[in-house]
C-alpha atoms as one frame of an Amber mdcrd trajectory, in Angstrom:
protein
 152.996 130.873 169.899 156.542 129.512 169.956 156.853 126.363 167.867 160.426
 125.291 167.360 162.123 122.165 166.152 162.524 121.110 169.756 158.755 121.320
 170.100 158.105 119.663 166.747 160.552 116.815 167.261 160.361 116.549 171.016
 164.108 116.970 171.410 164.737 113.732 169.535 166.777 115.282 166.712 170.027
 117.174 167.023 171.267 116.805 163.471 173.067 113.570 164.315 172.159 110.085
 163.139 171.208 108.002 166.150 172.500 104.482 166.434 170.150 102.233 164.519
 168.959  99.230 166.517 169.523  95.787 165.126 166.252  94.041 164.314 166.040
  90.300 163.823 163.934  89.120 160.935 160.782  87.345 162.090 160.920  83.564
 161.821 160.139  82.653 158.270 157.556  85.371 157.463 157.887  86.932 154.046
 155.347  88.715 151.831 153.225  86.394 149.690 152.244  89.060 147.146 153.191
  92.608 146.048 153.203  95.131 148.903 150.772  98.064 148.758 153.088 101.044
 149.346 150.509 103.789 149.874 151.601 107.448 149.719 149.682 110.215 151.541
 150.104 112.670 148.649 149.929 112.962 144.896 152.663 112.242 142.349 155.838
 114.325 142.251 155.869 115.673 145.808 158.338 114.949 148.585 156.507 111.896
 149.938 156.145 110.463 146.437 159.807 111.063 145.617 160.900 109.410 148.864
 158.618 106.401 148.339 159.949 105.815 144.854 163.549 106.255 145.971 162.987
 103.742 148.783 161.416 101.376 146.257 164.510 101.673 144.057 166.866 100.938
 146.965 164.825  97.908 148.040 164.847  96.612 144.475 168.539  97.314 143.883
 169.538  95.512 147.078 166.926  92.758 146.672 165.597  93.439 150.175 162.058
  92.156 149.620 160.901  88.988 147.904 157.827  90.851 146.590 157.900  94.380
 145.118 156.884  97.585 146.853 154.136  99.045 144.652 153.710 102.852 145.052
 150.050 103.815 145.378 149.316 107.565 145.470 146.271 108.527 147.543 146.488
 112.237 148.298 142.808 113.162 148.375 141.292 114.993 151.330 144.665 116.138
 152.725 145.684 112.509 153.144 142.282 111.271 154.359 142.012 108.997 151.330
 145.264 107.262 152.271 144.388 106.960 155.955 141.027 105.363 155.169 142.556
 103.047 152.582 145.239 101.763 154.944 143.089 101.634 158.089 140.507  99.481
 156.276 142.990  97.303 154.370 141.798  93.731 154.041 145.386  92.486 154.186
 147.231  94.437 156.855 150.412  92.419 156.439 150.821  93.641 152.865 149.884
  97.321 153.364 152.283 100.063 154.439 152.025 103.857 154.307 154.479 106.674
 153.596 153.438 109.540 155.883 153.973 113.231 156.379 152.545 115.543 159.040
 149.011 115.126 157.685 149.226 111.796 159.539 148.680 114.000 162.618 146.692
 116.958 161.309 144.084 115.279 159.103 142.583 113.109 161.875 142.492 116.225
 164.088 140.730 118.349 161.462 138.450 115.554 160.221 137.342 113.805 163.388
 134.483 112.180 161.491 137.032 109.905 159.805 137.336 107.981 163.064 141.083
 107.516 162.551 143.200 106.703 165.613 146.813 106.885 164.482 147.969 104.944
 167.535 146.360 101.837 166.008 148.791 101.968 163.080 151.949  99.844 163.221
 155.314 101.614 163.673 157.802 100.662 160.966 160.454 103.354 160.437 161.105
 107.050 160.913 163.405 107.882 158.012 164.030 111.613 158.531 162.496 115.068
 158.662 162.183 117.631 155.880 162.359 121.447 156.309 160.326 124.026 154.397
 161.587 126.851 152.176 159.752 129.859 150.714 160.180 129.965 146.914 159.289
 132.492 144.202 159.767 132.415 140.442 162.841 134.161 139.058 160.626 136.320
 136.853 158.819 137.779 139.875 161.555 140.353 140.407 161.684 139.318 144.087
 165.127 138.449 145.426 164.806 138.902 149.199 162.252 138.144 151.876 161.779
 141.876 152.394 160.940 142.255 148.690 158.410 139.456 149.106 156.710 141.127
 152.092 156.469 144.415 150.224 155.080 142.720 147.120 152.449 140.727 148.997
 151.222 143.783 150.888 151.023 145.845 147.693 148.576 143.359 146.171 145.865
 143.887 148.816 144.772 140.275 149.192 145.354 139.187 145.580 148.688 137.451
 146.187 148.246 133.723 145.446 150.209 130.864 146.988 149.737 127.129 146.606
 150.479 124.237 148.917 149.746 120.621 149.704 146.300 120.253 151.272 144.331
 122.419 153.649 145.152 122.540 157.348 148.294 120.490 156.844 151.982 121.264
 156.466 152.159 123.892 153.728 149.070 125.782 154.841 150.267 125.751 158.465
 153.593 127.322 157.476 151.921 129.901 155.235 149.316 130.751 157.878 151.996
 131.273 160.525 154.057 133.498 158.235 150.962 135.468 157.196 150.007 136.096
 160.806 153.554 137.007 161.828 153.947 139.637 159.104 150.361 140.783 158.599
 150.000 139.290 155.120 146.751 138.700 153.227 147.347 135.681 150.987 145.017
 133.599 148.852 145.822 129.911 149.361 145.127 127.171 146.812 145.334 123.557
 148.098 146.833 120.809 145.922 147.009 117.046 146.374 150.802 116.972 146.264
 153.934 119.087 146.322 154.894 118.120 142.786 151.819 119.839 141.355 152.509
 122.871 143.560 156.069 123.241 142.259 154.927 122.700 138.667 152.357 125.494
 138.934 154.921 127.889 140.384 157.184 127.050 137.463 154.254 127.780 135.147
 153.481 131.017 137.019 149.969 129.838 137.898 150.739 130.763 141.510 153.145
 133.355 142.913 155.007 131.532 145.683 155.202 128.219 147.529 156.746 126.683
 150.641 157.849 123.464 148.943 160.319 121.151 150.639 163.792 121.374 149.050
 163.475 118.084 147.144 160.207 119.205 145.550 161.737 122.428 144.211 165.270
 121.212 143.587 164.989 120.613 139.848 163.461 124.026 139.197 166.006 125.689
 141.490 168.911 124.015 139.705 167.437 125.108 136.365 167.436 128.690 137.637
 163.645 129.040 137.696 163.114 129.278 141.470 164.597 131.639 144.041 164.672
 130.573 147.724 163.892 133.436 150.098 163.446 132.002 153.590 164.008 128.708
 155.426 161.668 127.499 158.168 164.484 125.566 159.840 166.335 126.111 163.091
 169.565 126.988 161.293 170.574 127.908 157.768 170.609 124.907 155.476 173.982
 123.776 154.068 172.525 123.579 150.558 171.234 127.177 150.818 173.777 128.997
 153.004 172.674 132.460 151.847 168.994 131.888 152.673 168.024 133.299 156.102
 165.744 131.511 158.543 162.496 132.835 159.935 164.223 132.916 163.311 166.661
 135.453 161.898 163.647 137.604 161.045 162.617 137.676 164.693 160.102 134.821
 164.929 160.872 131.719 166.992 159.278 129.254 164.586 160.572 126.286 162.631
 158.652 123.445 161.071 159.645 120.074 159.643 157.756 117.401 157.719 158.134
 113.851 158.979 159.188 111.238 156.449 158.097 107.966 157.981 156.688 104.569
 157.082 153.905 102.922 159.083 152.016  99.673 158.750 148.287  99.109 158.650
 146.375  98.605 161.912 146.263  94.934 162.791 149.542  94.038 161.102 151.013
  90.892 162.610 154.117  91.125 164.770 155.958  88.886 162.296 155.160  91.145
 159.346 156.047  94.254 161.350 159.435  92.755 162.231 160.033  91.924 158.569
 159.353  95.493 157.418 161.295  96.990 160.319 164.297  94.914 159.257 163.932
  95.978 155.619 163.678  99.670 156.453 166.541  99.489 158.942 168.707  98.247
 156.096 167.437 101.001 153.804 168.068 103.671 156.447 171.622 102.439 157.004
 172.357 102.178 153.288 174.804 104.447 151.534 172.019 105.306 149.117 169.625
 106.594 151.781 172.297 108.473 153.693 173.315 110.101 150.417 169.685 110.979
 149.692 169.342 112.677 153.074 172.304 114.887 152.226 171.439 115.631 148.611
 167.797 116.449 149.350 168.488 118.476 152.544 166.682 116.129 154.930 167.778
 115.591 158.531 168.161 111.971 159.707 165.916 110.752 162.485 165.710 107.117
 163.531 163.385 105.721 166.207 162.446 102.254 167.332 158.769 101.241 167.421
 158.127 102.373 171.008 159.775 105.753 170.423 157.700 106.243 167.274 154.421
 105.796 169.116 155.554 108.211 171.826 156.503 110.658 169.062 153.042 110.305
 167.475 151.390 111.223 170.760 153.665 114.240 171.175 152.980 115.428 167.638
 149.224 115.132 168.026 149.371 117.393 171.081 151.744 119.836 169.374 149.565
 120.076 166.283 146.414 120.555 168.357 148.038 123.651 169.820 149.382 124.878
 166.507 146.096 124.423 164.623 144.221 126.179 167.432 146.677 129.080 167.425
 146.241 129.457 163.676 142.451 129.209 163.828 142.286 125.881 162.022
């Protein structure tokens, strides 16, 4: 099936920062205790890195009167985080850093009883592309080398990724189907562990987001072979896209913050104001560039429309991939 960035993002992103709406701080409401800043993945991955960077910006600029406290809950492809936040006993002090498992995990695990439309929109901070990586010692330097190597191993080629039936496995499954590859897939709780195991040669390839692999790439340990973006990435101008290989597919990970179901309007306005300031900051705009993310801002109503669109898109994609 065709699944392009226009499908994934609903035409809301064209590589240009949209004007950020001005949000007035709610009358007098401020956090009364530290804020549970839950992350839908384990330590070291893209979501974790973004959460901790956001925390540092908020602290540096003194944007909250109580600290954001990162809380990694990556179990069950993000199910642990969704349950934790949806059952929070203090919705006004609980927010969640999401990725696309915000859409896929409730679809794949209907027994969780999670309705993402009950969560509170806070901020869409950007979207993150995927890149195929191998270790420098693999002897693989091109995507064609990779295809040949995978096929020669007759089902013994091992890749790792974050979760099962979520972002990394979706990208790998699509690529495997498109090129007739037989790949063993090992799920991890976060992208940091995935990158670490590729560096340690415990797995043979990954589709880590650029930020997750950046340190190893800069150290010369990782080689990027293919980008699952609409166009070549400025940071990796020599890396072709899957579209250049004849397949109309691109896939991006959302980097967003949402509030717990039942959050008060006053608390939601407070957090929306905080994250508007973070999004507009020189620090965040610099992070988007340095980590190869694309900016994407939406107000609360647009976010909920986007959630509905992504649920429908991921239903189709999971069905097409047999998930």
